[in-house]
C-alpha positions as a Python dict, from the first residue, in 0.01 Angstrom:
ca = {
    (1, 'M'): (0, 0, 0),
    (2, 'T'): (316, -178, 43),
    (3, 'A'): (676, -142, -49),
    (4, 'V'): (854, -306, -358),
    (5, 'A'): (1114, -575, -276),
    (6, 'N'): (1421, -358, -312),
    (7, 'G'): (1302, -130, -9),
    (8, 'R'): (1208, 175, -219),
    (9, 'S'): (834, 276, -120),
    (10, 'P'): (596, 331, -382),
    (11, 'F'): (689, 663, -432),
    (12, 'G'): (975, 626, -633),
    (13, 'W'): (1267, 831, -480),
    (14, 'Q'): (1154, 761, -93),
    (15, 'T'): (1267, 451, 102),
    (16, 'D'): (993, 342, 354),
    (17, 'D'): (1183, 502, 634),
    (18, 'Q'): (1191, 854, 424),
    (19, 'Q'): (831, 822, 372),
    (20, 'A'): (741, 764, 721),
    (21, 'L'): (983, 1047, 813),
    (22, 'V'): (786, 1274, 573),
    (23, 'R'): (487, 1132, 753),
    (24, 'R'): (595, 1257, 1093),
    (25, 'L'): (755, 1546, 995),
    (26, 'R'): (434, 1687, 838),
    (27, 'Q'): (216, 1593, 1127),
    (28, 'Q'): (493, 1745, 1410),
    (29, 'V'): (497, 2070, 1167),
    (30, 'A'): (113, 2098, 1122),
    (31, 'E'): (104, 2082, 1507),
    (32, 'Q'): (338, 2377, 1566),
    (33, 'L'): (170, 2587, 1336),
    (34, 'A'): (-174, 2511, 1522),
    (35, 'E'): (-11, 2545, 1861),
    (36, 'S'): (144, 2892, 1769),
    (37, 'G'): (-183, 3048, 1692),
    (38, 'E'): (-27, 3256, 1430),
    (39, 'R'): (-244, 3374, 1162),
    (40, 'L'): (-44, 3375, 875),
    (41, 'S'): (-102, 3330, 510),
    (42, 'G'): (94, 3326, 177),
    (43, 'A'): (437, 3416, 162),
    (44, 'D'): (454, 3460, 556),
    (45, 'R'): (312, 3115, 613),
    (46, 'D'): (538, 2943, 341),
    (47, 'A'): (858, 3083, 513),
    (48, 'R'): (730, 3004, 882),
    (49, 'I'): (686, 2660, 743),
    (50, 'E'): (1012, 2624, 582),
    (51, 'Q'): (1178, 2746, 945),
    (52, 'L'): (975, 2472, 1108),
    (53, 'V'): (1082, 2208, 858),
    (54, 'A'): (1466, 2319, 887),
    (55, 'A'): (1433, 2291, 1237),
    (56, 'A'): (1273, 1977, 1268),
    (57, 'L'): (1529, 1811, 997),
    (58, 'N'): (1813, 1976, 1220),
    (59, 'E'): (1655, 1777, 1543),
    (60, 'H'): (1641, 1457, 1339),
    (61, 'A'): (1964, 1479, 1236),
    (62, 'R'): (2078, 1559, 1618),
    (63, 'A'): (1902, 1253, 1729),
    (64, 'E'): (2032, 1041, 1461),
    (65, 'L'): (2378, 1114, 1553),
    (66, 'A'): (2322, 1092, 1912),
    (67, 'A'): (2184, 736, 1858),
    (68, 'G'): (2513, 640, 1649),
    (69, 'R'): (2332, 661, 1309),
    (70, 'M'): (2424, 870, 1026),
    (71, 'P'): (2183, 1157, 969),
    (72, 'L'): (2019, 1189, 590),
    (73, 'A'): (2252, 1262, 322),
    (74, 'P'): (2215, 1628, 220),
    (75, 'P'): (2009, 1542, -129),
    (76, 'A'): (1753, 1302, 62),
    (77, 'E'): (1732, 1552, 361),
    (78, 'A'): (1620, 1838, 64),
    (79, 'Q'): (1371, 1572, -106),
    (80, 'V'): (1243, 1522, 234),
    (81, 'A'): (1224, 1905, 316),
    (82, 'Q'): (1011, 1923, 1),
    (83, 'A'): (777, 1659, 21),
    (84, 'V'): (707, 1809, 392),
    (85, 'R'): (679, 2148, 236),
    (86, 'D'): (460, 2005, -59),
    (87, 'A'): (238, 1848, 185),
    (88, 'L'): (184, 2183, 378),
    (89, 'T'): (171, 2450, 127),
    (90, 'G'): (102, 2260, -211),
    (91, 'L'): (-84, 1953, -321),
    (92, 'G'): (131, 1691, -160),
    (93, 'G'): (243, 1446, -401),
    (94, 'L'): (92, 1621, -681),
    (95, 'Q'): (306, 1921, -663),
    (96, 'P'): (644, 1802, -841),
    (97, 'L'): (400, 1700, -1146),
    (98, 'L'): (216, 2016, -1143),
    (99, 'A'): (546, 2208, -1155),
    (100, 'D'): (681, 2044, -1427),
    (101, 'P'): (627, 2231, -1747),
    (102, 'T'): (667, 1912, -1965),
    (103, 'I'): (343, 1760, -1807),
    (104, 'T'): (7, 1847, -1983),
    (105, 'N'): (-204, 1608, -1810),
    (106, 'I'): (-204, 1400, -1507),
    (107, 'L'): (-431, 1093, -1440),
    (108, 'V'): (-448, 930, -1137),
    (109, 'Q'): (-664, 612, -1040),
    (110, 'G'): (-573, 482, -698),
    (111, 'P'): (-175, 403, -684),
    (112, 'V'): (-150, 451, -1057),
    (113, 'V'): (-8, 762, -1227),
    (114, 'W'): (28, 831, -1567),
    (115, 'C'): (146, 1174, -1728),
    (116, 'R'): (100, 1293, -2085),
    (117, 'H'): (401, 1521, -2197),
    (118, 'T'): (407, 1832, -2443),
    (119, 'D'): (589, 1596, -2680),
    (120, 'G'): (298, 1365, -2692),
    (121, 'S'): (441, 1079, -2483),
    (122, 'K'): (288, 905, -2165),
    (123, 'T'): (493, 803, -1871),
    (124, 'R'): (372, 577, -1564),
    (125, 'M'): (490, 750, -1254),
    (126, 'P'): (524, 624, -898),
    (127, 'A'): (230, 647, -669),
    (128, 'I'): (188, 991, -532),
    (129, 'T'): (-35, 862, -182),
    (130, 'A'): (36, 597, 68),
    (131, 'S'): (-316, 477, 50),
    (132, 'A'): (-656, 510, -159),
    (133, 'E'): (-787, 706, 155),
    (134, 'E'): (-495, 972, 130),
}
């Protein structure tokens, strides 16, 4: 799936760079969890993932500053952190839709996502995956 002309990814709020960062951090945190050998579940696992995501984002910000670039703005960093957590503890791109109490039905066909709301309206949403395989 390709980005649209304005530099935004097909995921709505995320730029292509942010989407790449989400993928990289998701991989990094998953590897750290696996390497630690910790057998955590439930709230303990979620808390450990929260710590690892925060540490990874701090490391990313330090690297950006060291390279003379601005780190992510706080709202963008919060969105990246949530996307990584959703990928590791929830249902990835579906998680925000499932958490929305106004959504009663979700239809996903490849990159096309439609939501039906409690008021009966339908809304086309941004894609929730980077590819058909995902």
